[in-house]
N, C-alpha and C positions, 0 to 999 in steps of 0.2 A: 485660555487654551485654544489651540488652533485646529481642533478636530472638525474641520468643515468639509464641504463637498469638493474642495480643491485637492484633498487627499485622494488617493486612488479611487476613481469613480466606479460605481456599480450601475449598470444600465438596468433600470427597473422595468419589469414586464408585467402584463396583466395575467393573473391566475384565476381560474374558476374551476368548479367541479370538485367532487369528493376526493379525487386523487391528490389535490393540492391542500388538503385540510391542515397539514402540518407545515406548509411551506414558509409562512411568516416567521415562525420561531427559528427555523433552520437558516433562513436568510439573515435574520437579525444576529444569530450566533456567529455566522460566517463573517458578517460585517465587523463584529467585535474583534475577531482574530485579524482581519484585514487591517484594521486601524491600530493594532498593537495593544488593544485594551484587554485581550485575553490571549494566552499562549496556544490554546486549543479549544475546539468545540467537538462535542460528541453527540451522535444521533443513534437511537436504537433501531431495531428492525422494523418497528411500526412508524418510524419517522419522528418519534418523540425526542426532544432535546434532553440529554442526560447530563448529570453533574459528575465530572471526573472524580471529585473527592469521594463521592458515594459509590461509584461503580468500581474504582480501582483500589479502594482502601483495603490494605492487607491481603491483596489477591496476587497470585502469580499472573503475569501478563505476557501474551504472545502478540507480536505485531508483524503484519505484512504491509510493506509500503509499495504503492504502485500508482499508475495512472488510471487503471481500470476503465479504459476506453476501447472496447467494453470489457466487462468481466469475462474471462475465459476459463476453460476447464483447467488450464495451468494454474491460474490464480487460486481456484478452489482446491486443487490437488496439493498445491504448495502449503496452504494453511492446514489442510487435513493431515498431511504427512508430518508436518512440524508439530501439530497438536498431539498426535499419537506419540511421537518421540518425547516431547516435553512431559506429557502426562506420565509416561513410563519411567522417566528419570526422576520425576518428583515423587512417584509412588503414592500419589494422592488421587482424588476423584477428578476425572476429566472435566466435569462441569464446574469445578472451582476455578479453572483457567479463564481469564477474560481475554477473548479474541478481539483484536482491533484491526480493521482494514484502514490504513492511514493514507491520506492524500495530503501533500504539502501545499502550502500557499504558492510556493514557487511553481509547482505543477499547474495549479489553477490559473496562474498569471502568465503562462507561457506566451500568450499573444499580447500581453501588455495590460489587459483588463479582464475582469472576470465575466464570463458568459454564464449567466444564472441558469439558463435552460440546460447548458452542458453540465454544470455542477449538480443540478437536481437530477438529471438523467443518471449520472454516476451514482449518486446517493440512493436513488430509487432501485437501481439494479442490485446494489449491494444489499439493500433491504430485502429485495425479493429472494436473495440467496440466504437470508436470515442472519446477516452480519451486522455488527456494530461498526459504525463509521467514525473515524476521527479526522478532523481537519486540523493541521498544526502549522505553526510558523517556525518549525524546527527542521530546516532542511538538512542540517548536519546531524548525524546519528548520535554523536555525543551529547548534543543539546536535547535531543529527544529522550535519551536515557536519563539525563538530569531531571527532566520534567516528570517522568514516570516515577522516579525514586522519591519524589516528594510525597507520593501517596502510598507507597508500599515498600516494605523491606523484603518482600518475597522475591523469588527469582524472576528475571525478565528474559524473554527470548525474542529474538528478531529473526525472521526467516527471509531470505533473499536468494535470487538467482545467482549463478556463477558470474554473470556479466556485472551485476551490482557489486559483487565481492571485489572484482577487479577495480571498479570505480572507488571503492572504499580505500584502496591503497594508493590512490593518486595524490601525491604530495601537494599539488597545486590547490586542492580543495581546502587545505589548512594553512594557506599563506597568511591569513589574518592572525593566526596564533603565533606568539613569540616562540613557543616550543614546537611549532609545526605538528606533524603527524604524531610524534611521540606524546606531545601534550594532549592531543585529541584522544588518542587511544588510552592514555592514562585516565582520562575522564570517562571514556566509554566503558572500560572494563574494570573500573574500581569496584563496582557493585557485583552482585551475582548475576551477571549478564552473559548470555551465550548467543552465538549466531548459528543458525541452521542453514546450510547451503543446499539449494535445489539445483539439480544438474542443468546444463545448457547444451542442446544439440545444435551444432553449427549447420544452418540450412544448406550451405554450399558443399561442405565436405562430409557431413554426417558424423563428425567427431563429437563425442560427448565429453564435455568439460565438467570436472568435479573438483573437490578440494585437493585431490591428489595431483591433478595435471593442469590446473588453471594457470594461465600465463600472467606473471607479475614482473615488475622491474627488478633487476638483480639486487639492487640495494635494499629492496623490501623483503627479500627471501628469508633472512635470519629472523626478522620480526614476525613474519608470517608463520614460519615453522614453530616458533615459540608459542604463538597463540593456538596453533593446531595441536601441538604436543601437550599443552596445558588444558586442552579440551574447551577452549573458549570459542573456537570455530570448529563446527562438526558437519560432516556430510550426511545428508538424508539418504537413506537406502530403501525406504518404503514408499517410493514414488511410483506413479503410474507411467510406465515407459511409453504407452500408446498415445500420450498427449504431448510428448516432448517436441513434436513438430509444429505446435501451435504458437503463434506470435500475435499479440494484440493488433499490431500495425497491419498484419496480413488480414486478420478478421475484419478490421475496419474498412480496408480496401475492398474486400469482397462484398460487404454490406452496401457500400456506395455504388458498386458495379452491378448490383442486383444478382450476384452470384449466390444461389441458395446453399452452396456448400458450407457457408459460414455457420449455419445452424448446428452442424455437427461439432463445431469448435467451442461452443459455449454451453453451459448448463441449460436444461429445458426451461426453467423458470426465467432465466435471463433472456432467452430467445423470445419468450412470450411478451416480456416487457418491451423489448426492442420493436417487435412487430406491432403491438397494440398502440404504442406511443409514437411509432415511426421515427425512432431515434437514429442518430448518426447517418442521416440521409437514406434510411431504409426505403425501399420501394418493392412492391409486390412483383413477382415475375409474371409477365404476361404470356399466357399459353397461346400457341398458334392454333388457329381453327383447323 
């Protein structure tokens, strides 16, 4: 077998201190996904490595996919509102739902190689928010759905923003499939899977985009309306409108520019992690004498 270091390389860095007590297992699990030896890795809020077969077995699952650089109030509000809606529709106990905050390998490899400190920063922030993290090699949603349905026959929900919903209907993403987008959606929606859509406020115009007015290619409208009418795609209406102006790229920019206004855009626990670990180029504001 050729699984040697000439496969995608990970730059190893030195870790010390109690905050890194779980790092070896997390890094090794990540390596397994990176080398194609495992489809996904999961970490609990305490940093412990979890077994998907044990965590997901016979459970309803809610997934939010993102970059989480950093975790913002939009990220936490999106999963909160989706969880409330999902739980109400299932008529069961909210605690029975397994929440997963998912980061794809494609996202981690955006610069061509994995930055371990960046990966651990994101994992630690999500842990501080009390979330379970999943790293997967399933950049296409239909492949993610197929993976999850190995472990459960219970309903699965994916929550995404209106911008991600637009991307979902781009045919070029399915060029490798003989049946294109129809084949992909056939695989995605064959099980009891639903998509909850979180609104998007255009920062330039102030327009709020939802399931009802999202802009899609004309040739996709009939397929889209069918999925909406059959309640496979649903609009979230229990969101916090006061956070719709927040975008992670803007938060990241403010952190790097030492603009303290970023702290109002992330949950308090996340702000504390960023400041204590000096993540994402954080610097303390120097007060003038």
